[in-house]
PyMOL commands that place a pseudoatom at each C-alpha (Angstrom):
pseudoatom trace, name=CA, resn=MET, resi=1, chain=A, elem=C, hetatm=0, pos=[125.030, 90.308, 89.426]
pseudoatom trace, name=CA, resn=LYS, resi=2, chain=A, elem=C, hetatm=0, pos=[121.729, 91.540, 88.019]
pseudoatom trace, name=CA, resn=ILE, resi=3, chain=A, elem=C, hetatm=0, pos=[118.994, 93.238, 90.004]
pseudoatom trace, name=CA, resn=ALA, resi=4, chain=A, elem=C, hetatm=0, pos=[115.352, 92.663, 89.063]
pseudoatom trace, name=CA, resn=VAL, resi=5, chain=A, elem=C, hetatm=0, pos=[112.299, 94.343, 90.539]
pseudoatom trace, name=CA, resn=GLN, resi=6, chain=A, elem=C, hetatm=0, pos=[108.925, 92.620, 90.426]
pseudoatom trace, name=CA, resn=ASN, resi=7, chain=A, elem=C, hetatm=0, pos=[106.402, 94.904, 88.704]
pseudoatom trace, name=CA, resn=GLY, resi=8, chain=A, elem=C, hetatm=0, pos=[104.194, 96.664, 91.217]
pseudoatom trace, name=CA, resn=ALA, resi=9, chain=A, elem=C, hetatm=0, pos=[106.064, 95.220, 94.201]
pseudoatom trace, name=CA, resn=ALA, resi=10, chain=A, elem=C, hetatm=0, pos=[106.191, 97.244, 97.396]
pseudoatom trace, name=CA, resn=HIS, resi=11, chain=A, elem=C, hetatm=0, pos=[109.660, 96.927, 98.888]
pseudoatom trace, name=CA, resn=GLY, resi=12, chain=A, elem=C, hetatm=0, pos=[111.911, 99.090, 101.017]
pseudoatom trace, name=CA, resn=LEU, resi=13, chain=A, elem=C, hetatm=0, pos=[114.981, 99.418, 98.794]
pseudoatom trace, name=CA, resn=SER, resi=14, chain=A, elem=C, hetatm=0, pos=[115.259, 100.919, 95.346]
pseudoatom trace, name=CA, resn=ARG, resi=15, chain=A, elem=C, hetatm=0, pos=[117.058, 99.239, 92.461]
pseudoatom trace, name=CA, resn=ARG, resi=16, chain=A, elem=C, hetatm=0, pos=[119.706, 101.979, 92.647]
pseudoatom trace, name=CA, resn=GLN, resi=17, chain=A, elem=C, hetatm=0, pos=[120.350, 101.272, 96.336]
pseudoatom trace, name=CA, resn=VAL, resi=18, chain=A, elem=C, hetatm=0, pos=[120.678, 97.532, 95.745]
pseudoatom trace, name=CA, resn=GLU, resi=19, chain=A, elem=C, hetatm=0, pos=[123.008, 98.127, 92.791]
pseudoatom trace, name=CA, resn=ALA, resi=20, chain=A, elem=C, hetatm=0, pos=[125.259, 100.256, 95.034]
pseudoatom trace, name=CA, resn=VAL, resi=21, chain=A, elem=C, hetatm=0, pos=[125.345, 97.474, 97.622]
pseudoatom trace, name=CA, resn=VAL, resi=22, chain=A, elem=C, hetatm=0, pos=[126.006, 94.769, 94.997]
pseudoatom trace, name=CA, resn=ALA, resi=23, chain=A, elem=C, hetatm=0, pos=[129.094, 96.642, 93.821]
pseudoatom trace, name=CA, resn=ALA, resi=24, chain=A, elem=C, hetatm=0, pos=[130.565, 96.121, 97.308]
pseudoatom trace, name=CA, resn=LEU, resi=25, chain=A, elem=C, hetatm=0, pos=[129.787, 92.383, 97.564]
pseudoatom trace, name=CA, resn=PRO, resi=26, chain=A, elem=C, hetatm=0, pos=[132.559, 89.769, 97.649]
pseudoatom trace, name=CA, resn=HIS, resi=27, chain=A, elem=C, hetatm=0, pos=[133.346, 88.002, 94.376]
pseudoatom trace, name=CA, resn=ALA, resi=28, chain=A, elem=C, hetatm=0, pos=[132.480, 84.622, 95.904]
pseudoatom trace, name=CA, resn=TRP, resi=29, chain=A, elem=C, hetatm=0, pos=[128.905, 85.805, 96.412]
pseudoatom trace, name=CA, resn=GLN, resi=30, chain=A, elem=C, hetatm=0, pos=[128.721, 87.206, 92.901]
pseudoatom trace, name=CA, resn=ARG, resi=31, chain=A, elem=C, hetatm=0, pos=[129.911, 83.878, 91.474]
pseudoatom trace, name=CA, resn=SER, resi=32, chain=A, elem=C, hetatm=0, pos=[127.319, 81.958, 93.505]
pseudoatom trace, name=CA, resn=VAL, resi=33, chain=A, elem=C, hetatm=0, pos=[124.307, 84.107, 92.626]
pseudoatom trace, name=CA, resn=ALA, resi=34, chain=A, elem=C, hetatm=0, pos=[123.586, 85.580, 89.191]
pseudoatom trace, name=CA, resn=SER, resi=35, chain=A, elem=C, hetatm=0, pos=[120.677, 87.830, 90.197]
pseudoatom trace, name=CA, resn=ILE, resi=36, chain=A, elem=C, hetatm=0, pos=[118.680, 89.284, 93.067]
pseudoatom trace, name=CA, resn=THR, resi=37, chain=A, elem=C, hetatm=0, pos=[114.956, 89.846, 92.620]
pseudoatom trace, name=CA, resn=LEU, resi=38, chain=A, elem=C, hetatm=0, pos=[113.064, 92.284, 94.851]
pseudoatom trace, name=CA, resn=CYS, resi=39, chain=A, elem=C, hetatm=0, pos=[109.506, 91.072, 95.403]
pseudoatom trace, name=CA, resn=GLU, resi=40, chain=A, elem=C, hetatm=0, pos=[106.449, 91.634, 97.530]
pseudoatom trace, name=CA, resn=GLY, resi=41, chain=A, elem=C, hetatm=0, pos=[105.556, 88.474, 99.398]
pseudoatom trace, name=CA, resn=SER, resi=42, chain=A, elem=C, hetatm=0, pos=[102.373, 87.319, 101.061]
pseudoatom trace, name=CA, resn=ASP, resi=43, chain=A, elem=C, hetatm=0, pos=[103.989, 86.420, 104.401]
pseudoatom trace, name=CA, resn=PRO, resi=44, chain=A, elem=C, hetatm=0, pos=[103.900, 88.882, 107.319]
pseudoatom trace, name=CA, resn=GLU, resi=45, chain=A, elem=C, hetatm=0, pos=[107.726, 88.825, 107.589]
pseudoatom trace, name=CA, resn=LEU, resi=46, chain=A, elem=C, hetatm=0, pos=[110.662, 89.486, 105.295]
pseudoatom trace, name=CA, resn=HIS, resi=47, chain=A, elem=C, hetatm=0, pos=[112.229, 86.350, 103.871]
pseudoatom trace, name=CA, resn=VAL, resi=48, chain=A, elem=C, hetatm=0, pos=[114.900, 85.397, 101.374]
pseudoatom trace, name=CA, resn=LYS, resi=49, chain=A, elem=C, hetatm=0, pos=[114.598, 82.408, 99.055]
pseudoatom trace, name=CA, resn=HIS, resi=50, chain=A, elem=C, hetatm=0, pos=[117.268, 80.798, 96.887]
pseudoatom trace, name=CA, resn=TYR, resi=51, chain=A, elem=C, hetatm=0, pos=[116.474, 79.355, 93.459]
pseudoatom trace, name=CA, resn=PRO, resi=52, chain=A, elem=C, hetatm=0, pos=[119.624, 77.296, 92.775]
pseudoatom trace, name=CA, resn=LYS, resi=53, chain=A, elem=C, hetatm=0, pos=[118.755, 76.233, 89.228]
pseudoatom trace, name=CA, resn=GLU, resi=54, chain=A, elem=C, hetatm=0, pos=[118.399, 79.877, 88.140]
pseudoatom trace, name=CA, resn=ARG, resi=55, chain=A, elem=C, hetatm=0, pos=[121.147, 81.078, 90.540]
pseudoatom trace, name=CA, resn=THR, resi=56, chain=A, elem=C, hetatm=0, pos=[118.684, 83.687, 91.790]
pseudoatom trace, name=CA, resn=VAL, resi=57, chain=A, elem=C, hetatm=0, pos=[117.878, 85.022, 95.236]
pseudoatom trace, name=CA, resn=GLY, resi=58, chain=A, elem=C, hetatm=0, pos=[114.403, 86.434, 95.870]
pseudoatom trace, name=CA, resn=VAL, resi=59, chain=A, elem=C, hetatm=0, pos=[114.004, 89.015, 98.626]
pseudoatom trace, name=CA, resn=PHE, resi=60, chain=A, elem=C, hetatm=0, pos=[110.331, 89.013, 99.642]
pseudoatom trace, name=CA, resn=TRP, resi=61, chain=A, elem=C, hetatm=0, pos=[109.024, 92.010, 101.583]
pseudoatom trace, name=CA, resn=PRO, resi=62, chain=A, elem=C, hetatm=0, pos=[105.894, 91.625, 103.687]
pseudoatom trace, name=CA, resn=ALA, resi=63, chain=A, elem=C, hetatm=0, pos=[102.666, 92.827, 102.106]
pseudoatom trace, name=CA, resn=ALA, resi=64, chain=A, elem=C, hetatm=0, pos=[102.057, 96.556, 102.562]
pseudoatom trace, name=CA, resn=HIS, resi=65, chain=A, elem=C, hetatm=0, pos=[99.547, 96.081, 105.404]
pseudoatom trace, name=CA, resn=HIS, resi=66, chain=A, elem=C, hetatm=0, pos=[102.233, 94.380, 107.575]
pseudoatom trace, name=CA, resn=PRO, resi=67, chain=A, elem=C, hetatm=0, pos=[105.041, 96.194, 109.437]
pseudoatom trace, name=CA, resn=GLN, resi=68, chain=A, elem=C, hetatm=0, pos=[107.955, 96.842, 107.067]
pseudoatom trace, name=CA, resn=PRO, resi=69, chain=A, elem=C, hetatm=0, pos=[111.540, 95.840, 107.917]
pseudoatom trace, name=CA, resn=SER, resi=70, chain=A, elem=C, hetatm=0, pos=[114.339, 98.386, 108.159]
pseudoatom trace, name=CA, resn=SER, resi=71, chain=A, elem=C, hetatm=0, pos=[117.077, 98.569, 105.525]
pseudoatom trace, name=CA, resn=GLU, resi=72, chain=A, elem=C, hetatm=0, pos=[119.490, 97.145, 108.098]
pseudoatom trace, name=CA, resn=THR, resi=73, chain=A, elem=C, hetatm=0, pos=[117.266, 94.104, 108.643]
pseudoatom trace, name=CA, resn=VAL, resi=74, chain=A, elem=C, hetatm=0, pos=[116.986, 93.536, 104.898]
pseudoatom trace, name=CA, resn=LEU, resi=75, chain=A, elem=C, hetatm=0, pos=[120.765, 93.722, 104.445]
pseudoatom trace, name=CA, resn=GLU, resi=76, chain=A, elem=C, hetatm=0, pos=[121.332, 91.392, 107.382]
pseudoatom trace, name=CA, resn=GLN, resi=77, chain=A, elem=C, hetatm=0, pos=[119.034, 88.703, 105.996]
pseudoatom trace, name=CA, resn=LEU, resi=78, chain=A, elem=C, hetatm=0, pos=[120.305, 89.125, 102.446]
pseudoatom trace, name=CA, resn=PHE, resi=79, chain=A, elem=C, hetatm=0, pos=[123.973, 88.984, 103.458]
pseudoatom trace, name=CA, resn=VAL, resi=80, chain=A, elem=C, hetatm=0, pos=[123.498, 85.976, 105.740]
pseudoatom trace, name=CA, resn=SER, resi=81, chain=A, elem=C, hetatm=0, pos=[121.723, 84.205, 102.882]
pseudoatom trace, name=CA, resn=LEU, resi=82, chain=A, elem=C, hetatm=0, pos=[124.408, 85.078, 100.328]
pseudoatom trace, name=CA, resn=GLU, resi=83, chain=A, elem=C, hetatm=0, pos=[127.172, 83.956, 102.699]
pseudoatom trace, name=CA, resn=VAL, resi=84, chain=A, elem=C, hetatm=0, pos=[125.461, 80.609, 103.325]
pseudoatom trace, name=CA, resn=ILE, resi=85, chain=A, elem=C, hetatm=0, pos=[124.853, 80.092, 99.590]
pseudoatom trace, name=CA, resn=ALA, resi=86, chain=A, elem=C, hetatm=0, pos=[128.517, 80.849, 98.811]
pseudoatom trace, name=CA, resn=ARG, resi=87, chain=A, elem=C, hetatm=0, pos=[129.711, 78.411, 101.492]
pseudoatom trace, name=CA, resn=ARG, resi=88, chain=A, elem=C, hetatm=0, pos=[127.222, 75.583, 101.002]
pseudoatom trace, name=CA, resn=GLY, resi=89, chain=A, elem=C, hetatm=0, pos=[125.834, 76.045, 97.503]
pseudoatom trace, name=CA, resn=ALA, resi=90, chain=A, elem=C, hetatm=0, pos=[122.289, 76.181, 98.867]
pseudoatom trace, name=CA, resn=LEU, resi=91, chain=A, elem=C, hetatm=0, pos=[120.134, 78.020, 101.374]
pseudoatom trace, name=CA, resn=PRO, resi=92, chain=A, elem=C, hetatm=0, pos=[118.317, 75.729, 103.800]
pseudoatom trace, name=CA, resn=LYS, resi=93, chain=A, elem=C, hetatm=0, pos=[114.759, 76.720, 104.671]
pseudoatom trace, name=CA, resn=ASN, resi=94, chain=A, elem=C, hetatm=0, pos=[115.724, 76.939, 108.350]
pseudoatom trace, name=CA, resn=LEU, resi=95, chain=A, elem=C, hetatm=0, pos=[119.237, 77.985, 109.371]
pseudoatom trace, name=CA, resn=SER, resi=96, chain=A, elem=C, hetatm=0, pos=[120.684, 76.651, 112.591]
pseudoatom trace, name=CA, resn=ALA, resi=97, chain=A, elem=C, hetatm=0, pos=[121.663, 79.215, 115.203]
pseudoatom trace, name=CA, resn=SER, resi=98, chain=A, elem=C, hetatm=0, pos=[125.353, 78.400, 114.757]
pseudoatom trace, name=CA, resn=VAL, resi=99, chain=A, elem=C, hetatm=0, pos=[125.254, 78.809, 110.952]
pseudoatom trace, name=CA, resn=ARG, resi=100, chain=A, elem=C, hetatm=0, pos=[123.345, 82.090, 111.264]
pseudoatom trace, name=CA, resn=SER, resi=101, chain=A, elem=C, hetatm=0, pos=[125.726, 83.371, 113.940]
pseudoatom trace, name=CA, resn=SER, resi=102, chain=A, elem=C, hetatm=0, pos=[128.788, 82.457, 111.889]
pseudoatom trace, name=CA, resn=ALA, resi=103, chain=A, elem=C, hetatm=0, pos=[127.391, 84.133, 108.765]
pseudoatom trace, name=CA, resn=MET, resi=104, chain=A, elem=C, hetatm=0, pos=[126.389, 87.253, 110.709]
pseudoatom trace, name=CA, resn=SER, resi=105, chain=A, elem=C, hetatm=0, pos=[129.842, 87.484, 112.237]
pseudoatom trace, name=CA, resn=SER, resi=106, chain=A, elem=C, hetatm=0, pos=[131.637, 87.141, 108.913]
pseudoatom trace, name=CA, resn=THR, resi=107, chain=A, elem=C, hetatm=0, pos=[129.404, 89.753, 107.236]
pseudoatom trace, name=CA, resn=SER, resi=108, chain=A, elem=C, hetatm=0, pos=[129.239, 92.387, 109.991]
pseudoatom trace, name=CA, resn=SER, resi=109, chain=A, elem=C, hetatm=0, pos=[131.863, 94.785, 108.596]
pseudoatom trace, name=CA, resn=LEU, resi=110, chain=A, elem=C, hetatm=0, pos=[130.387, 94.551, 105.082]
pseudoatom trace, name=CA, resn=ARG, resi=111, chain=A, elem=C, hetatm=0, pos=[126.904, 95.239, 106.475]
pseudoatom trace, name=CA, resn=SER, resi=112, chain=A, elem=C, hetatm=0, pos=[128.226, 98.332, 108.257]
pseudoatom trace, name=CA, resn=ARG, resi=113, chain=A, elem=C, hetatm=0, pos=[129.847, 99.656, 105.060]
pseudoatom trace, name=CA, resn=CYS, resi=114, chain=A, elem=C, hetatm=0, pos=[126.699, 99.026, 103.039]
pseudoatom trace, name=CA, resn=ILE, resi=115, chain=A, elem=C, hetatm=0, pos=[124.454, 100.738, 105.591]
pseudoatom trace, name=CA, resn=VAL, resi=116, chain=A, elem=C, hetatm=0, pos=[126.645, 103.816, 105.104]
pseudoatom trace, name=CA, resn=LEU, resi=117, chain=A, elem=C, hetatm=0, pos=[126.175, 103.440, 101.306]
pseudoatom trace, name=CA, resn=LEU, resi=118, chain=A, elem=C, hetatm=0, pos=[122.399, 103.384, 101.771]
pseudoatom trace, name=CA, resn=ALA, resi=119, chain=A, elem=C, hetatm=0, pos=[122.522, 106.454, 104.017]
pseudoatom trace, name=CA, resn=GLN, resi=120, chain=A, elem=C, hetatm=0, pos=[124.570, 108.328, 101.391]
pseudoatom trace, name=CA, resn=ASP, resi=121, chain=A, elem=C, hetatm=0, pos=[121.942, 107.408, 98.813]
pseudoatom trace, name=CA, resn=GLY, resi=122, chain=A, elem=C, hetatm=0, pos=[119.328, 109.364, 100.737]
pseudoatom trace, name=CA, resn=THR, resi=123, chain=A, elem=C, hetatm=0, pos=[117.501, 106.750, 102.786]
for i in range(1, 123): cmd.bond("trace and resi %d" % i, "trace and resi %d" % (i + 1))
show_as sticks, trace
zoom trace
C-alpha cells in the first residue's frame, strides 16, 4: 500500500508514521486499498473518503484554523473505513451505528498496537 502526501497539506501524521502503521495492517485491507493519501480538507472535521476506481482512501484533516484531531481519532476513522471497505467493497457516505460499532470492535486491538507504534515514533 502506497502513502501519498498532498503538497503543502497540514495534517497530524507524518508519512513515516503512516508507513509504520500500514506495515501492521491486515492483508485484506491492503488488497482492498492500493494507496492512502493524506490531505488538508476544507471541512471543520476530519473525514475519510474512498475512491473505489483508483482504490485510494483520502484522509482529509480539517483546515489549520479548525481544532485538529488526535492521532487516535485519525487511526479510529481510518481503520473503521478500511474495515468497511474490505467487507463491503465501498465506503458509504454515512455509516450506520451498527456498522461503525462492528468495525470499531473488530479493529480495537489493532488500533491499540498502532497507537503504541506512533508513540515509539516520537509523537
